[in-house]
N, C-alpha and C positions, 0 to 999 in steps of 0.2 A: 505494499499500500503506500501510495506516497506521502513524502513527509508534510508535505503542505496540509493534505487531508487530515493529518494528525493534529498538527498544528491549528487549524480550525476546529477539531473536537474538542480542544482543551480550552483555547482562544476566544474561538469564535461562538461556539454554542454551549460551553459549558461543562453541560453533563446533558450528554444523550444517548437516547435509549431506542434500540430497533425493536421492533415487533415484527415477528415474523410467524406465520401460520406452520405448526408441526409439518413434518413431510419426512420421509423416509431417508435414511444418512445413506448416500450413493459410497460410502467408504464400508458400509456394513455388508459382507456377501454373504448370502444366502446359499446352502447346499440342499437340496432334498436325498434322502438318502431311504432305499425301501427294498424289501426282499423276503428272502428265508432266512432259516440259523445262521449259514455264514455272516448274513449282514446285522443280526442278533449278536454275533460275536458269542464264539465259545472257548475263548483263551483265557487260559486263568491270569488274572489280574496281578502283575507285582506291583512292588514299589515305586519303582520308576515310573508308573503309567499313573500313579496317583497324583504326580505335579506337573500340573496345566498351566500353562499362559492363560491370563484372564481375557486376553484378545481373541480365546477358543470359547465359543459359548454353543450352548444346545439348548433347545425349545423342547422342553420335555413333552413327549407326546400322550403318554399313558395316564390312566387314570391313576394308579398306584405311584408313589413314589417314596414307600419306606424305605428302601434299600440304599438311598443316598439323599434323603429329603428334601429330592426334587420335587415339583408340584407342577402338574397338568398346565399347559398356556406361560410359564414363566422361564426365563432365561436364567442358567445359570453357568457357571463354569464347567467346561466338558470334562468332569471326570468322572471314567467309565464305572456303570455301564451308562450306554446311552438308549437304549431302546427301550426296554422295561425292566422290572425286579423279578419275572420268573424266570430265572436261568441266564440270563444275558450277562454276555462278560464283555472280553476284549475283541473289537471285532475291527474293521478295516477302516471304519468313519474315526476312529479313535486317531490314527496316525496320518489320516487324510487330513483332519484339519489341520492337526500340530504342524504339518508339513506347509500346509496352504500359508499357515502364520509365521512359519520361518522362513519361506521364500518368495516371500510378496512384502511391498511396501510396509515399513511400520505403522502407516497411518491406517492399514487396511484391518477390519477386526472380518472374523470367519465364526458363521452362524451355521449350526446341521440341525435338519429334522428328523429323525431316526424312524421308522414303521417296519417292524418285521415279525414275521409269525414262523417259527420252526415248524418245518414240513408243510409249508404251504405251497400250494399251484398258482399261477398267475392268474387263474380264476377267483381269486381271494381279492384282487385289485381291479376287477372287472367293476365300474361304479354300477352296472346294472344287474349284473347275474352272480354278484360275491353271496347275496343271502341263501340262495339254493346249494352254493357249493358249502357255505358255513354250517349248515343245519344238517351235512351229511357227516361230518368230521367228528374225531371222538373228542370227549371231554376234556382232555389235557390241551385241545388245539382252542378250541372253542374258549378256554378258560383265557387262553393269550390273544383270542380275536375280541374278546370283552374289555381288555383291556386297554383296547382301541373304541370301546363304544359300540362293540360289535361289527363297527364297521372300517376296518384299515384304510381302505380308500380314502374313505369321506374322513376321516381324521388327519389322515395327510393334508389334504386339501384344507380343513378349517386351520389346522395349525401353520400353512403355509399362507394362506391370508392373514392371519393376525401377523406374520411375520413380516409380510410385505408393509405393515404400519410403520418397521420399524426399519428395514433396509431394501435391500435389492435381491431378487433370487438370480444366480447366477447359473448354476449347471445343476444336474442330477447323476448321481450315483447308485448302482445298481449291483445287486448280486443275489440271483435267483435262477431255477432253473434245473434243479436235479430233481426235482418232484415230477419235471416234467421233460424228462429227457428222452423219451420217445413220442413225444407230440411233436409231429412234422409241423404243426400252425404255430408253434410256441411263437416264432419270430413276429409274426403280423400279429400275435395278441398283445405281445410286449409293445408293439407300435401302436396299438390301440390303446392301452394303458396312457402312453407318452401322447398321443394326442388330446386325450381328454384331460391330463394335468394341463397342458399349454393352454385349452381354450377353459377350463374352469378356474386357471388363475390369470388370464389375459395377458398370456407371456409372448414375447416374441418369435418369430420362427428359425431363431439361432440359438437355441439352450441346448446346450452340450448334453449328451445323456452317455456314460461312462458305464459299460458292463463287464465284470469281473469275469475269468474263466474257473469254472471249479477243477478242482484237484485232478492231476491228468492221469493221474494213479489208482484215483478212487472208484467205487463202484457206480458213481454217478459220472464217469470221464465222459461218458457218450453225450452228454447235454451242450459239451464245448462243441459238437457239430452243430447244433443249435445255434449257439452264443456266437459263430463264426459268420454267419448269415444273418446277422443283427445289421452290420452297415448296409448292406442290401436295400434295407427298411426305409434309410433315412441318412441323409447327409451329417448328418447332428450325430448318428449313432458309430461309437468307438467302442473297440475291446480292449481291455487291461488283461495284460499276460500274467497265467500263474505258472510259467516256465519255472523250473526250479525249486518249486515248493512241492515237496514229496514226504514230508516227515509224517504228516498227518496225525490228529490226535487219535489215541485209543479208544476209538468209539468202535472198533468192530465193522465198520463198512468201509473207513477211509475216506470221509465226506468233508468232515473238518480240519482248516489249518489249524497250526500251531501258533501261541503267542507270537513267537516270533514271527511268524508268515504273517501273522495278521499286521503285524508292524510294518513289516515292509509291503504288503500287498497294499497299506493305506498310503505309502509312501508313492506306491507307482501309479495308484489313481490320480495323487495330487499332482505328480508329475505331468502326468497325462492332461489333466484339466487345463495345468498354467501352460502346456504345449498349445492346447487348443483354444484358448480365451485369448493368450496373447495380449494386445494391449487393453483388453478389455480388463484386464483385472490393475492395471495402473492407478492409483487415486484418482477422484474424481476433482476436477478444477473445483474452486470455493462458492460459495454463493456471491452471485453478482453484485457489485455496488449498486445497481438499482434495483435491488432487491432489500437491499440493506445498505443505508447510508451510511453508518458508522460502524458495523463488523468489522474486525480485522480482515486481512486477507488470510485465510487459512482453510482447510479441508473442513467438511464437516465434521464436527466431532472427532479430531484426530486421534489417534489409537497411541499406546505409548511408542518414546524413542527407542526403549530396548528392551527386549523379551523379559518377563519376568515370572520364574516358576511360581504355582499357588499350591500349595498342598490343600489335600482334599478337605481338611478340616479348616482351613482360613478363609473360606467365603469364597469370593472373586474380588478381593483386593490386589491391584499389581502395581510393582513400581513401573513408573513412567519417565523419570527426569533425573536431571542430576541434582536436584532441588528436593529433597524427603520429603515425603508427605502420608498421609494416612488417612482412612476413612473414619468417623466417629460420631456418635448419636450424644455423646455429651455435653451436658450445658456448660455454656461458656461462665468462664470465671469472672462474678460480678464485679472483682475490682480493675478488670483489664479494659484498657480504652478502645475505643471503636470510631470507624472513619466516620464522616459526615458523607451523608449522600441520600437520593432518595428509592425505595427499592419498586422499581416498576418491573414487575412478572409479565412474562411472554403472554400473548394476545389469546391462549388458548389456555393458559394458566399451566401449561406443563412443566415448568420451569420456572422457579421464581426464587432470589438472592436478597437473604438478609444482610444486616450489617457486617461489614468485613470486620472483626476482632483481633487487636494484639495481643497476644497472650507470650510475652518474655519476647524469644527471636522466632515465634511463630505466627503466620498468618492464619486466621481462622475464616473461611470462607463456609458462611452456613445456607444450604440447600433447601429448597422443598421440591420433590420430583414428585407428578403423578403417577410414572411406570418404572419400574426397573430399567436400567440401560446406563449406558457410559454417560458420561459428562467432561467436558474438556477445560480448562481452565489457564486461562493464559493471560499473561502480564507483558504490558507493553510500554517503552517508554515515551516519551513525547516526540520522540524523533522516529517512533516505531519502531525502535529494535525489542524484539521478544526477549524479554528477562526470565521467564518463568514458563514452563509449558506442563501442565499437569492433566493426567487424563485417571479417572478412577469408574469403578462401577458402583453405582449408587444403588439404594433399595427404595421403593415409594415410601415417601414421607418426607423425615427431615434427617439431614445427613451433615456433613461437615468434611469439607476438603483442608487438608492444612498442606501449608508452603512454607518452608524455612527463608526467612530472612537471609541467610548467609549469602554473600557474592551480590544481594541486591540495595544498591545506594539509597540514601535517602532522597526522597524528589515526589512527585507527581505521577500518576501512572495511569494509563486506560485498563481496568479488567475485563475480558470477555470470558463469558460463561455460556458454553455452548453445550445443546444437550440434542443430538439429530440436527435438523433445522432450526429449532428454538432457540434464539439468542437473549441473553441478557447483558448489557453493558454499563459499566460505572465506572466512574472517575473516582480515585482513591490517593490520598495524600499520606505518602509513607516518610514524611519529614517529621511528622507529630512523634 
C-alpha cells in the first residue's frame, strides 16, 4: 500500500474503519475426501501423527465426536482420525493435508471434509439410489452410515456447502472400488457421483478428482483395472499410483495399507494435486482498495509465516510470527492501560475488536467472533511498514490475541484485524 495512503489514514482521516460483508477466504483451500475403508484410514495412529499444524483443519462430518472432542459442522485442527469414531484411524487424507500445508505458500490454509464407510459400494454415494443400497447392508455398516445421518453423500454436500462460507473448494480426493472390483460400470458410476457433486455445490468445470489405486498385491487388486479407466470419463480425473505399497496390514485379505504407506500415499495425493492445480494454489490477491478504503494490502486472513506443530491436546493455536503470542480467554488486568479508539464491528457482526490493552510488555487484542476460524492481526507503522503479523485460530465468542512489544518502537500504528473478508481497522498509540 502506498505511503501516501497511510499518511491520509493517520492524519487526514484520523481513525478509519472498513466494513466489508463476510465472504469466503480465498486462501482457505478446501478439499473433499470420500470412499470406503482405506479412505477412513486403517493405520495405527503414532505419536508423530498427533502433532498437526493448525493451518490444516478438518470439518467434522460425523454425528459422533467422542473419540477426539470433534463436533459435527465445526472446524478443528486435523488430528486423526478424520472420518468418524467407529474404527477410523490414520488414512491418506492425513498426510495429504499436511503435505499441502508444507508445500504451499504460508498464507494458504487447508481444510478437509472426510466421509467414508468401510466396505461400501459406490452405490452408497448415489444421491438417488443410496437408500435402497443402505437398507440391504449388515448392521455394522448401517451404524457407520448412520454416523452420516443415513446419507453419506448428503452429509458430504451439507458440510461442503457450510465450508463454502469459509473458503474455496479446490479439489476432491477419492479412494473406493475394492467392493466394486467386478463391476465394469463402476467408472461411469463414479463419474455420475462427481457430476452430482459439481452441480450440487455450484462448482466450476475444472475441479480435479484424484482416485487412488488399491493394493496391487491384495485380494481386490482387480479394482485397479476400473480405476485406470477413470481418466477416460473426464479430463479432470487423475489416478494416484499405489506402486511400491506391498506391506499391507494383517487383515487376512491384504486390502488395507500400513500406517507408513498411508503417510506416503497422502503425500502422493498432495503432490499430484499441486501438479494439477498449478497456479491455482498460489495465494489470492488481497481485497482491492475499492472494496476497503483503509484495509492494508494483505491476503485475506493470512496464515502463519512459519509452520508450528500443535499437539492434539493443545487445541488449535499455532505460532505464526517472530512476535510471540497466544490466545487467551482470561479477563484483562484492571490496572493495565488501554488505547483510545472507537470499537466499530464488521457490518455483519462477524468480528469486533475491544480496547487494546497494555499488560506489561504484551499487547492484548480482545476479539469477539461469531464463528470458529482464523483471525489475522497486523500492525503497520505510519509509513506502511508491517511490524507485526499474527495469525491465530479463535473460537466463537470472546478471545484475546497477544502480541509481544519486543522490537516494536513507541509510536502511532494502524492495526488491521481480519477474519475471512471481515475487517476492523484501529489506530493505536504505543507511545503511552
